C-alpha atoms as a printed R data frame, in Angstrom:
    type eleno elety resid chain resno       x      y       z
1   ATOM     1    CA   MET     A     1   0.082 -0.020  -0.145
2   ATOM     2    CA   LEU     A     2   1.401  3.338  -1.011
3   ATOM     3    CA   HIS     A     3   0.096  5.108   2.045
4   ATOM     4    CA   PRO     A     4  -2.785  5.123   4.560
5   ATOM     5    CA   THR     A     5  -4.665  8.017   2.794
6   ATOM     6    CA   ILE     A     6  -4.177  7.018  -0.514
7   ATOM     7    CA   SER     A     7  -7.227  4.868  -1.994
8   ATOM     8    CA   ARG     A     8  -6.000  1.423  -3.378
9   ATOM     9    CA   ASP     A     9  -8.301  2.082  -6.558
10  ATOM    10    CA   PHE     A    10  -6.574  5.036  -7.042
11  ATOM    11    CA   GLU     A    11  -2.980  3.523  -6.571
12  ATOM    12    CA   ALA     A    12  -3.807  0.813  -8.657
13  ATOM    13    CA   ALA     A    13  -4.873  3.351 -11.492
14  ATOM    14    CA   LEU     A    14  -1.708  5.639 -10.808
15  ATOM    15    CA   ARG     A    15   0.231  2.119 -11.063
16  ATOM    16    CA   ARG     A    16  -1.337  1.115 -14.416
17  ATOM    17    CA   MET     A    17  -1.124  4.185 -15.694
18  ATOM    18    CA   ILE     A    18   2.836  4.510 -14.582
19  ATOM    19    CA   ASP     A    19   3.165  0.996 -16.191
20  ATOM    20    CA   ASP     A    20   1.215  1.639 -19.462
21  ATOM    21    CA   THR     A    21   3.310  4.879 -20.174
22  ATOM    22    CA   ALA     A    22   6.788  3.300 -19.792
23  ATOM    23    CA   GLY     A    23   9.000  3.342 -22.452
24  ATOM    24    CA   GLN     A    24   7.008  5.971 -24.613
25  ATOM    25    CA   GLY     A    25   9.365  9.049 -23.770
26  ATOM    26    CA   ARG     A    26   8.977 11.974 -21.127
27  ATOM    27    CA   ARG     A    27   6.165 11.441 -18.896
28  ATOM    28    CA   VAL     A    28   5.357 14.543 -16.884
29  ATOM    29    CA   ALA     A    29   3.104 14.971 -13.858
30  ATOM    30    CA   THR     A    30   1.652 18.525 -13.053
31  ATOM    31    CA   PHE     A    31   0.295 19.232  -9.475
32  ATOM    32    CA   ASP     A    32  -1.433 22.438  -7.962
33  ATOM    33    CA   GLY     A    33  -0.352 22.620  -4.591
34  ATOM    34    CA   ASP     A    34  -3.395 24.341  -3.040
35  ATOM    35    CA   ASN     A    35  -5.495 21.859  -1.465
36  ATOM    36    CA   THR     A    36  -3.804 19.214  -3.689
37  ATOM    37    CA   LEU     A    37  -0.315 18.643  -2.230
38  ATOM    38    CA   TRP     A    38  -1.180 20.769   0.836
39  ATOM    39    CA   ASP     A    39  -4.524 21.635   2.787
40  ATOM    40    CA   GLY     A    40  -5.116 25.475   2.355
41  ATOM    41    CA   ASP     A    41  -3.924 28.255   0.231
42  ATOM    42    CA   ILE     A    42  -0.230 28.801   1.046
43  ATOM    43    CA   GLY     A    43  -0.130 32.168  -0.845
44  ATOM    44    CA   GLU     A    44  -3.126 33.707   1.009
45  ATOM    45    CA   ALA     A    45  -1.485 32.484   4.371
46  ATOM    46    CA   PHE     A    46   1.802 33.635   3.580
47  ATOM    47    CA   LEU     A    47   0.410 36.928   2.551
48  ATOM    48    CA   ARG     A    48  -1.559 37.170   6.089
49  ATOM    49    CA   TRP     A    49   1.880 36.150   7.779
50  ATOM    50    CA   LEU     A    50   3.794 39.091   5.591
51  ATOM    51    CA   ILE     A    51   0.927 41.513   6.758
52  ATOM    52    CA   ALA     A    52   0.438 40.520  10.180
53  ATOM    53    CA   ALA     A    53   4.645 40.354  10.790
54  ATOM    54    CA   GLY     A    54   4.518 44.224   9.203
55  ATOM    55    CA   HIS     A    55   6.756 43.295   6.437
56  ATOM    56    CA   LEU     A    56   4.494 44.888   3.929
57  ATOM    57    CA   GLN     A    57   5.044 48.489   2.990
58  ATOM    58    CA   ALA     A    58   1.774 50.627   3.149
59  ATOM    59    CA   VAL     A    59   0.046 50.903  -0.163
60  ATOM    60    CA   ALA     A    60  -1.624 54.081  -1.304
61  ATOM    61    CA   GLY     A    61  -5.182 54.544  -0.848
62  ATOM    62    CA   VAL     A    62  -5.343 51.147   0.869
63  ATOM    63    CA   GLU     A    63  -6.314 50.716   4.685
64  ATOM    64    CA   ASP     A    64  -5.805 47.013   5.268
65  ATOM    65    CA   LEU     A    65  -4.167 44.878   2.614
66  ATOM    66    CA   TRP     A    66  -5.946 41.821   3.508
67  ATOM    67    CA   GLU     A    67  -9.278 43.431   2.907
68  ATOM    68    CA   GLU     A    68  -8.280 44.822  -0.202
69  ATOM    69    CA   TYR     A    69  -6.537 41.413  -1.243
70  ATOM    70    CA   GLU     A    70 -10.023 39.889  -0.357
71  ATOM    71    CA   ARG     A    71 -12.101 42.597  -2.628
72  ATOM    72    CA   LYS     A    72 -10.016 41.855  -5.729
73  ATOM    73    CA   VAL     A    73 -10.155 37.945  -5.337
74  ATOM    74    CA   ALA     A    74 -13.735 38.325  -5.129
75  ATOM    75    CA   VAL     A    75 -14.153 40.473  -8.199
76  ATOM    76    CA   ASP     A    76 -11.192 38.501 -10.292
77  ATOM    77    CA   ARG     A    77  -9.221 35.698  -8.760
78  ATOM    78    CA   VAL     A    78  -6.401 36.255 -11.406
79  ATOM    79    CA   THR     A    79  -6.220 39.701 -10.528
80  ATOM    80    CA   GLY     A    80  -6.437 39.196  -6.606
81  ATOM    81    CA   TYR     A    81  -4.129 36.837  -7.047
82  ATOM    82    CA   ALA     A    82  -1.654 38.996  -8.771
83  ATOM    83    CA   TRP     A    83  -1.935 41.655  -6.690
84  ATOM    84    CA   ALA     A    84  -0.930 39.497  -3.632
85  ATOM    85    CA   VAL     A    85   2.785 39.151  -5.156
86  ATOM    86    CA   GLN     A    86   2.771 42.635  -6.996
87  ATOM    87    CA   VAL     A    87   1.977 44.076  -3.335
88  ATOM    88    CA   MET     A    88   5.812 42.860  -2.127
89  ATOM    89    CA   ALA     A    89   7.045 45.324  -4.392
90  ATOM    90    CA   GLY     A    90   9.863 47.061  -2.583
91  ATOM    91    CA   LEU     A    91  10.966 44.032  -0.338
92  ATOM    92    CA   PRO     A    92  14.619 42.550  -0.747
93  ATOM    93    CA   GLU     A    93  14.405 39.266  -2.594
94  ATOM    94    CA   THR     A    94  16.682 37.943  -0.242
95  ATOM    95    CA   ALA     A    95  14.530 38.731   2.825
96  ATOM    96    CA   LEU     A    96  11.265 37.435   1.240
97  ATOM    97    CA   ARG     A    97  13.082 33.676   0.487
98  ATOM    98    CA   ALA     A    98  14.276 33.675   4.090
99  ATOM    99    CA   TRP     A    99  10.870 34.708   4.986
100 ATOM   100    CA   ALA     A   100   9.247 32.288   2.558
101 ATOM   101    CA   ALA     A   101  11.974 29.340   3.687
102 ATOM   102    CA   HIS     A   102  10.981 29.990   7.898
103 ATOM   103    CA   PHE     A   103   7.179 30.149   6.701
104 ATOM   104    CA   CYS     A   104   7.132 26.815   4.827
105 ATOM   105    CA   TYR     A   105   9.237 24.869   7.649
106 ATOM   106    CA   ALA     A   106   6.505 25.983   9.942
107 ATOM   107    CA   TRP     A   107   3.517 25.128   7.470
108 ATOM   108    CA   VAL     A   108   2.130 21.860   8.754
109 ATOM   109    CA   ASN     A   109  -0.477 21.444   6.282
110 ATOM   110    CA   TRP     A   110   1.310 18.810   4.030
111 ATOM   111    CA   ARG     A   111  -0.343 16.091   2.750
112 ATOM   112    CA   THR     A   112   1.593 12.927   3.060
113 ATOM   113    CA   GLY     A   113  -0.304 11.093   1.001
114 ATOM   114    CA   MET     A   114   0.482 13.018  -1.984
115 ATOM   115    CA   ARG     A   115   4.003 13.223  -0.950
116 ATOM   116    CA   ALA     A   116   3.898  9.343  -1.719
117 ATOM   117    CA   VAL     A   117   2.680  9.914  -4.906
118 ATOM   118    CA   VAL     A   118   5.167 12.152  -5.992
119 ATOM   119    CA   ASP     A   119   7.857  9.940  -4.438
120 ATOM   120    CA   LEU     A   120   6.205  6.792  -6.485
121 ATOM   121    CA   LEU     A   121   6.321  9.187  -9.827
122 ATOM   122    CA   HIS     A   122  10.124 10.092  -9.285
123 ATOM   123    CA   ALA     A   123  10.893  6.434  -8.652
124 ATOM   124    CA   SER     A   124   8.931  5.438 -11.851
125 ATOM   125    CA   GLU     A   125  10.889  8.537 -13.778
126 ATOM   126    CA   VAL     A   126   8.051 10.522 -14.251
127 ATOM   127    CA   GLU     A   127   9.086 14.418 -14.311
128 ATOM   128    CA   VAL     A   128   7.004 15.925 -11.521
129 ATOM   129    CA   TRP     A   129   6.025 19.690 -11.584
130 ATOM   130    CA   LEU     A   130   4.395 21.830  -9.179
131 ATOM   131    CA   VAL     A   131   2.242 24.618 -11.030
132 ATOM   132    CA   SER     A   132   0.328 27.256  -8.926
133 ATOM   133    CA   ALA     A   133  -1.480 30.786  -8.755
134 ATOM   134    CA   SER     A   134   0.026 31.477  -5.417
135 ATOM   135    CA   GLY     A   135   3.483 33.634  -5.593
136 ATOM   136    CA   LYS     A   136   6.564 31.450  -6.758
137 ATOM   137    CA   LEU     A   137   9.090 32.605  -4.060
138 ATOM   138    CA   VAL     A   138   6.786 30.902  -1.683
139 ATOM   139    CA   VAL     A   139   5.735 27.758  -3.616
140 ATOM   140    CA   ARG     A   140   9.602 27.341  -4.511
141 ATOM   141    CA   GLU     A   141   9.965 26.882  -0.905
142 ATOM   142    CA   ALA     A   142   7.256 24.717  -0.201
143 ATOM   143    CA   ALA     A   143   8.404 22.454  -3.296
144 ATOM   144    CA   PRO     A   144  11.065 20.510  -1.346
145 ATOM   145    CA   TYR     A   145   8.761 19.476   1.240
146 ATOM   146    CA   MET     A   146   6.320 17.880  -1.395
147 ATOM   147    CA   GLY     A   147   9.674 16.134  -2.887
148 ATOM   148    CA   ILE     A   148   9.524 18.493  -5.878
149 ATOM   149    CA   PRO     A   149  12.784 20.169  -7.362
150 ATOM   150    CA   THR     A   150  12.625 23.883  -7.250
151 ATOM   151    CA   LYS     A   151  13.572 24.084 -11.085
152 ATOM   152    CA   ARG     A   152  10.282 22.573 -11.650
153 ATOM   153    CA   VAL     A   153   7.957 25.173 -10.245
154 ATOM   154    CA   LEU     A   154   5.682 27.660 -11.897
155 ATOM   155    CA   GLY     A   155   3.997 30.246  -9.969
156 ATOM   156    CA   MET     A   156   3.213 34.142  -9.922
157 ATOM   157    CA   ASP     A   157   6.025 36.161 -10.351
158 ATOM   158    CA   VAL     A   158   7.385 39.429 -10.650
159 ATOM   159    CA   GLU     A   159  10.595 41.031 -11.857
160 ATOM   160    CA   ILE     A   160  13.425 41.759  -9.488
161 ATOM   161    CA   GLU     A   161  15.366 44.833 -10.001
162 ATOM   162    CA   ASP     A   162  18.607 45.601  -7.980
163 ATOM   163    CA   GLY     A   163  17.656 42.696  -6.069
164 ATOM   164    CA   LEU     A   164  13.991 44.226  -4.664
165 ATOM   165    CA   LEU     A   165  10.911 42.677  -6.359
166 ATOM   166    CA   THR     A   166   9.018 45.072  -8.751
167 ATOM   167    CA   ASP     A   167   5.041 45.189  -9.163
168 ATOM   168    CA   ARG     A   168   5.859 44.348 -12.663
């Protein structure tokens, strides 16, 4: 049995898929992180943590950063998720990476059954990618906890200029 939280039917189907595609070239599996590899939305949780820790700068015309984020997401999720990363503009990339590393270390929402699935895929020579609408910097720090190399993470990203995050 792969893991107690993985049903026998799912495991059997996964193993059949792996066996059926053996020798057919590059095999790739993609996972979303939020509510798939872990419980909850890591991007939202990290944004809340940054706000609570006082790490985010004031934004003109915005009294409450979290309320603004929720308002934007309610109107358009893509715009809201992008804003959650853009609001980090001005932060040093090195500081944000360190904060994200500490945050992910304390994140207790990992789904160990999904880690077992990822491990089986790796052992079967399937390339595993993590694709997320959360900020790439925090998702990159989370990926190794699920056995996924940081070079195989796609997420919301901003340009870095002179070591600082921008809103682009």
